[in-house]
Backbone as a chain_set.jsonl record, in Angstrom:
{"seq": "XXXXXXXXXXXXXXXXXXXXXXXXXXXXXXXXXXXXXXXXXXXXXXXXXXXXXXXXXXXXXXXXXXXXXXXXXXXXXXXXXXXXXXXXXXXXXXXXXXXXXXXXXXXXXXXXXXX", "coords": {"N": [[15.004, 14.658, -8.502], [14.57, 11.084, -8.635], [11.917, 9.581, -10.837], [11.468, 6.966, -10.443], [12.363, 6.119, -7.896], [10.562, 7.88, -6.364], [8.181, 6.555, -6.795], [8.538, 4.309, -5.789], [8.284, 5.338, -2.902], [5.873, 6.035, -3.124], [4.579, 3.331, -3.177], [5.444, 2.427, -0.714], [4.127, 4.487, 0.792], [1.217, 3.909, -0.087], [0.608, 1.478, 0.921], [1.365, 1.706, 3.49], [-0.642, 3.479, 4.072], [-2.747, 1.667, 3.74], [-2.523, -0.111, 5.835], [-2.731, 1.566, 8.132], [-5.311, 2.059, 8.084], [-6.218, -0.178, 8.501], [-5.46, -0.19, 11.1], [-6.949, 1.836, 12.296], [-9.634, 0.623, 11.987], [-9.533, -1.597, 13.719], [-8.988, -0.29, 16.06], [-11.515, 0.927, 16.455], [-13.151, -1.055, 16.572], [-12.67, -1.87, 18.961], [-13.256, 0.21, 20.771], [-14.706, 1.883, 23.466], [-17.665, 3.034, 24.44], [-18.356, 6.677, 23.139], [-15.741, 9.404, 21.895], [-13.862, 7.759, 20.194], [-10.953, 8.292, 20.157], [-8.145, 7.266, 19.558], [-8.628, 5.859, 17.078], [-9.447, 8.066, 15.549], [-7.226, 9.704, 15.389], [-5.629, 7.725, 14.169], [-7.032, 6.959, 11.613], [-6.896, 9.765, 10.427], [-4.163, 9.817, 10.025], [-3.922, 7.857, 8.042], [-5.456, 9.01, 5.959], [-4.005, 11.241, 5.615], [-1.616, 10.375, 4.571], [-2.285, 8.916, 2.65], [-3.242, 11.081, 0.961], [-0.625, 12.579, 0.753], [0.752, 10.752, -0.771], [-0.831, 10.333, -3.01], [-0.436, 12.999, -4.322], [2.22, 12.816, -4.676], [2.31, 10.801, -6.641], [1.063, 11.524, -8.896], [2.873, 13.514, -9.711], [4.848, 11.535, -10.105], [3.743, 10.525, -12.404], [3.81, 12.802, -14.327], [6.0, 12.758, -15.274], [6.947, 9.941, -16.011], [5.392, 7.165, -17.932], [2.466, 5.989, -17.587], [2.024, 2.924, -18.159], [4.528, 2.175, -17.859], [5.348, 2.412, -14.785], [3.226, 1.581, -13.168], [3.275, -1.199, -12.643], [4.756, -1.042, -10.245], [3.737, -0.115, -8.284], [1.644, -2.17, -8.238], [2.995, -4.083, -6.672], [1.9, -3.565, -3.815], [-0.052, -5.335, -3.462], [1.217, -7.52, -2.736], [2.685, -6.481, -0.62], [1.088, -5.459, 1.176], [-0.352, -7.751, 2.4], [1.733, -9.178, 3.77], [2.847, -7.485, 5.467], [1.008, -6.868, 7.188], [0.8, -9.551, 8.3], [3.124, -9.628, 9.91], [2.63, -7.27, 11.372], [-0.163, -7.416, 12.522], [-0.325, -9.971, 13.156], [-1.878, -11.48, 11.286], [-3.001, -14.475, 9.74], [-0.956, -15.742, 7.316], [-2.186, -17.275, 4.597], [-2.083, -19.988, 2.752], [-3.343, -19.444, -0.163], [-2.925, -16.597, -0.214], [-0.401, -16.56, -0.513], [0.346, -18.022, -2.709], [-1.328, -16.338, -4.668], [0.011, -13.888, -4.196], [2.573, -14.71, -5.515], [1.816, -15.076, -7.846], [1.141, -12.404, -8.79], [3.439, -11.259, -8.416], [5.201, -12.732, -10.337], [3.823, -11.695, -12.477], [4.134, -9.147, -12.757], [6.597, -9.11, -13.035], [6.984, -9.942, -15.804], [5.314, -8.125, -17.085], [6.868, -5.779, -16.533], [9.413, -6.581, -18.092], [8.328, -6.962, -20.674], [7.257, -4.148, -21.207], [9.502, -2.876, -21.928]], "CA": [[14.578, 13.563, -7.798], [14.318, 9.882, -9.657], [10.733, 9.285, -10.637], [11.135, 5.713, -9.979], [12.319, 6.073, -6.322], [9.607, 8.61, -5.577], [7.107, 5.705, -7.052], [8.944, 3.292, -4.469], [7.907, 6.031, -2.189], [4.338, 5.899, -3.362], [4.238, 2.208, -2.815], [4.971, 2.209, 0.485], [2.689, 5.172, 1.299], [0.121, 3.277, -0.229], [0.702, 0.04, 1.835], [1.327, 2.413, 4.84], [-2.006, 3.922, 4.26], [-3.776, 0.484, 4.195], [-1.939, -0.465, 7.25], [-2.941, 2.771, 9.194], [-6.566, 2.19, 7.892], [-6.534, -1.632, 9.171], [-5.035, -0.264, 12.381], [-8.136, 2.525, 12.694], [-10.567, -0.259, 11.867], [-9.181, -2.578, 14.562], [-9.248, 0.75, 17.012], [-12.93, 1.288, 16.185], [-13.864, -2.208, 16.977], [-12.31, -1.963, 20.32], [-13.481, 1.515, 21.218], [-15.853, 2.14, 24.477], [-18.557, 4.347, 23.763], [-17.58, 8.219, 23.135], [-15.1, 9.09, 20.729], [-12.631, 6.78, 19.966], [-9.392, 9.249, 19.559], [-7.043, 6.64, 18.748], [-8.987, 5.402, 15.962], [-9.599, 8.942, 14.693], [-5.921, 10.051, 15.029], [-4.957, 6.728, 13.153], [-7.471, 7.446, 10.43], [-6.157, 10.895, 10.053], [-3.027, 9.582, 9.387], [-3.872, 7.104, 6.946], [-5.689, 9.859, 5.353], [-2.955, 12.047, 5.41], [-0.474, 9.292, 3.96], [-3.166, 8.868, 1.256], [-2.98, 12.502, 0.408], [0.624, 13.029, 0.152], [0.909, 9.561, -1.704], [-1.557, 10.91, -4.482], [0.437, 14.198, -5.016], [3.636, 12.207, -5.279], [2.177, 9.695, -7.599], [0.66, 12.532, -9.86], [4.255, 14.198, -9.804], [5.42, 10.491, -10.919], [2.835, 10.453, -13.611], [4.327, 13.821, -14.971], [7.553, 12.162, -15.904], [6.744, 8.5, -16.607], [4.387, 6.701, -18.522], [1.619, 5.031, -16.451], [2.201, 1.583, -17.995], [6.193, 1.994, -17.088], [5.608, 2.588, -13.593], [2.164, 0.946, -12.582], [3.648, -2.39, -11.884], [5.589, -0.936, -9.116], [2.058, -0.021, -7.666], [1.202, -3.699, -7.948], [3.383, -4.633, -5.296], [1.03, -3.302, -2.747], [-0.881, -6.303, -3.185], [2.08, -8.247, -1.947], [3.586, -5.877, 0.38], [0.13, -5.435, 2.385], [-0.745, -9.056, 3.335], [2.917, -9.843, 4.147], [3.06, -6.497, 6.523], [-0.265, -7.295, 8.08], [1.19, -10.871, 8.953], [4.128, -9.252, 10.705], [2.182, -6.266, 12.311], [-1.223, -7.68, 13.028], [-0.502, -11.299, 13.188], [-2.794, -12.086, 10.406], [-2.427, -15.531, 9.306], [-0.868, -15.62, 5.91], [-2.514, -18.299, 3.878], [-1.692, -20.57, 1.471], [-3.791, -19.099, -1.41], [-2.34, -15.359, -0.542], [1.171, -16.719, -0.82], [0.078, -18.284, -4.108], [-1.752, -15.293, -5.222], [1.458, -12.703, -4.339], [3.307, -15.337, -6.227], [1.229, -14.785, -9.455], [1.085, -11.188, -8.857], [5.157, -10.946, -8.51], [5.569, -12.89, -11.915], [2.924, -10.745, -13.697], [4.918, -7.553, -12.932], [7.885, -9.173, -13.873], [6.397, -10.036, -17.257], [5.056, -6.62, -17.657], [8.215, -5.062, -16.795], [10.343, -6.965, -19.224], [7.516, -6.624, -21.865], [7.061, -2.778, -21.396], [10.941, -2.071, -22.242]], "C": [[14.223, 12.447, -8.906], [12.881, 9.416, -9.636], [10.418, 8.116, -10.049], [11.258, 5.457, -8.414], [11.1, 6.648, -5.658], [8.244, 7.509, -5.951], [7.484, 4.419, -6.164], [8.248, 3.98, -3.36], [6.147, 5.805, -1.946], [3.812, 4.529, -2.909], [3.951, 1.797, -1.76], [4.401, 3.303, 1.315], [1.432, 4.41, 0.924], [-0.225, 2.031, 0.548], [0.742, 0.672, 3.286], [-0.278, 2.604, 5.378], [-3.028, 2.759, 4.635], [-3.659, 0.036, 5.356], [-2.64, 0.245, 8.428], [-4.841, 2.401, 8.907], [-7.186, 1.026, 8.575], [-6.531, -1.241, 10.879], [-6.49, 0.599, 13.188], [-9.652, 1.866, 12.783], [-10.487, -0.957, 13.528], [-9.601, -1.369, 16.047], [-10.845, 0.968, 17.47], [-13.7, 0.238, 17.04], [-13.839, -2.478, 18.623], [-12.783, -0.984, 21.345], [-14.505, 1.377, 22.409], [-16.527, 3.324, 23.799], [-17.851, 5.859, 24.17], [-16.614, 8.211, 21.805], [-13.909, 8.812, 20.923], [-11.176, 7.875, 19.353], [-8.628, 8.634, 18.645], [-7.506, 6.58, 17.405], [-9.188, 6.926, 15.027], [-7.969, 9.378, 14.292], [-5.15, 8.839, 13.73], [-5.677, 6.815, 11.719], [-6.987, 8.684, 9.309], [-5.089, 10.749, 9.424], [-3.029, 8.78, 8.121], [-4.46, 8.02, 5.898], [-4.727, 10.783, 4.488], [-1.902, 11.445, 4.514], [-1.18, 9.228, 2.707], [-3.017, 9.892, 0.421], [-1.688, 13.003, -0.27], [0.915, 11.7, -0.889], [0.402, 9.647, -3.44], [-0.702, 12.134, -5.119], [1.764, 13.55, -5.103], [3.243, 11.563, -6.483], [1.827, 10.667, -8.775], [2.076, 13.19, -10.444], [5.004, 12.87, -10.717], [5.036, 10.449, -12.467], [3.216, 11.534, -14.687], [5.441, 13.663, -15.856], [7.642, 10.912, -16.336], [5.503, 8.159, -17.088], [3.73, 5.779, -17.445], [1.898, 3.454, -16.679], [3.708, 1.268, -17.621], [5.969, 1.856, -15.75], [4.488, 1.917, -12.932], [2.205, -0.244, -12.054], [4.05, -2.289, -10.497], [4.467, -0.716, -7.989], [1.466, -1.331, -7.172], [1.648, -4.363, -6.971], [2.877, -4.261, -4.011], [0.266, -4.484, -2.394], [-0.25, -7.621, -2.612], [2.568, -7.954, -0.705], [2.561, -5.709, 1.762], [-0.165, -6.599, 3.277], [0.59, -9.452, 4.258], [3.334, -8.718, 5.373], [2.042, -6.845, 7.617], [-0.141, -8.568, 8.963], [2.209, -10.536, 10.084], [3.751, -8.19, 12.06], [1.076, -6.748, 13.017], [-1.484, -9.042, 13.542], [-1.381, -12.358, 12.426], [-2.268, -13.254, 9.628], [-2.283, -15.545, 7.733], [-1.0, -17.047, 5.202], [-2.32, -18.681, 2.626], [-1.825, -19.729, 0.012], [-3.346, -17.486, -1.307], [-1.045, -15.642, -1.021], [1.159, -16.927, -2.409], [-0.19, -16.943, -5.089], [-0.713, -13.807, -5.438], [2.333, -13.283, -5.15], [3.136, -14.884, -7.768], [1.599, -13.102, -9.71], [2.763, -10.774, -9.353], [5.632, -11.409, -10.212], [4.885, -12.118, -12.841], [3.895, -9.365, -13.741], [5.942, -7.912, -13.69], [8.173, -8.865, -15.217], [6.091, -8.782, -17.774], [6.467, -5.437, -17.624], [9.089, -5.111, -18.096], [9.588, -6.506, -20.638], [7.375, -5.443, -21.974], [8.397, -2.025, -22.332], [11.053, -1.846, -23.704]], "O": [[13.667, 12.784, -9.951], [12.481, 8.881, -8.602], [9.445, 7.972, -9.309], [10.469, 4.763, -7.773], [10.606, 6.153, -4.644], [7.234, 7.725, -5.281], [6.616, 3.583, -5.914], [7.509, 3.225, -2.729], [5.476, 5.523, -0.953], [2.734, 4.476, -2.318], [2.961, 1.144, -1.429], [4.19, 3.078, 2.507], [0.576, 4.335, 1.806], [-1.396, 1.696, 0.726], [0.137, 0.103, 4.195], [-0.895, 2.219, 6.371], [-3.881, 2.807, 5.521], [-4.672, -0.247, 5.995], [-3.04, -0.313, 9.45], [-5.544, 2.629, 9.892], [-8.295, 1.041, 9.108], [-7.272, -1.741, 11.725], [-6.999, 0.243, 14.251], [-10.602, 2.342, 13.403], [-11.37, -0.762, 14.363], [-10.428, -1.685, 16.903], [-11.242, 1.135, 18.624], [-14.558, 0.456, 17.896], [-14.665, -3.068, 19.321], [-12.751, -1.22, 22.552], [-15.314, 0.488, 22.143], [-16.159, 4.182, 22.996], [-17.108, 6.131, 25.113], [-16.63, 7.361, 20.914], [-13.058, 9.382, 21.604], [-10.695, 7.979, 18.225], [-8.365, 8.972, 17.491], [-6.875, 7.191, 16.543], [-9.064, 6.839, 13.805], [-7.551, 9.384, 13.134], [-4.417, 9.083, 12.771], [-4.973, 6.749, 10.712], [-6.794, 8.684, 8.093], [-4.867, 11.361, 8.379], [-2.215, 9.009, 7.226], [-3.953, 7.845, 4.789], [-4.654, 11.004, 3.279], [-1.356, 12.188, 3.698], [-0.562, 9.52, 1.684], [-2.694, 9.723, -0.755], [-1.566, 13.586, -1.348], [1.418, 12.034, -1.962], [0.893, 9.283, -4.509], [-0.371, 12.154, -6.304], [2.448, 14.12, -5.953], [3.944, 11.822, -7.461], [2.528, 10.453, -9.764], [2.227, 13.311, -11.659], [5.6, 13.072, -11.775], [5.783, 10.366, -13.442], [2.992, 11.267, -15.867], [5.725, 14.271, -16.887], [8.533, 10.719, -17.163], [4.52, 8.798, -16.712], [4.307, 5.033, -16.654], [2.005, 2.708, -15.706], [4.024, 0.187, -17.125], [6.58, 0.855, -15.375], [4.859, 1.564, -11.813], [1.436, -0.565, -11.148], [3.813, -3.158, -9.659], [4.529, -1.25, -6.882], [0.956, -1.559, -6.075], [0.952, -5.17, -6.356], [3.499, -4.695, -3.041], [-0.067, -4.702, -1.229], [-0.89, -8.562, -2.144], [2.852, -8.778, 0.164], [2.911, -5.771, 2.94], [-0.232, -6.567, 4.506], [0.448, -9.985, 5.359], [4.144, -9.105, 6.215], [2.344, -7.063, 8.791], [-0.728, -8.729, 10.034], [2.127, -11.153, 11.146], [4.223, -8.176, 13.196], [1.162, -6.583, 14.233], [-2.487, -9.359, 14.182], [-1.591, -13.542, 12.692], [-1.256, -13.142, 8.937], [-3.243, -15.398, 6.977], [-0.076, -17.86, 5.221], [-2.354, -17.985, 1.611], [-0.9, -19.42, -0.739], [-3.39, -16.946, -2.413], [-0.585, -14.963, -1.939], [1.772, -16.224, -3.213], [0.535, -16.593, -6.021], [-0.663, -13.0, -6.366], [3.077, -12.465, -5.692], [3.967, -14.491, -8.588], [2.231, -12.685, -10.68], [3.13, -10.169, -10.36], [6.203, -10.7, -11.041], [5.358, -11.894, -13.956], [4.237, -8.755, -14.754], [6.281, -7.357, -14.736], [8.981, -8.103, -15.747], [6.57, -8.386, -18.836], [6.85, -4.597, -18.438], [9.403, -4.208, -18.872], [10.135, -5.838, -21.516], [7.299, -5.228, -23.184], [8.363, -1.06, -23.094], [12.037, -1.267, -24.165]]}, "num_chains": 1, "name": "protein.A"}
């Protein structure tokens, strides 16, 4: 397996876990009294996703230097707000877009600078 490809899986796993955490929080807010099974299952999925992503990330780090691969993970700060807008109709504010642009430029600079 290509460690860079696996690091992309880690990126999407991390972002997906964050979205599942948001779903479980939303389900908890809307839950009637009792055990909110929808939230429990969603939270379990988020934790499982994070667990698997952590194992894969450790595998990546056994093959690549952290400074080379970590910029890929920083893309989660761009991916999660965009996905949240698409899935949960969260408003994407101009300051978030500006921050995402800065992060993207920073990643580009760090990737070019690391080589």
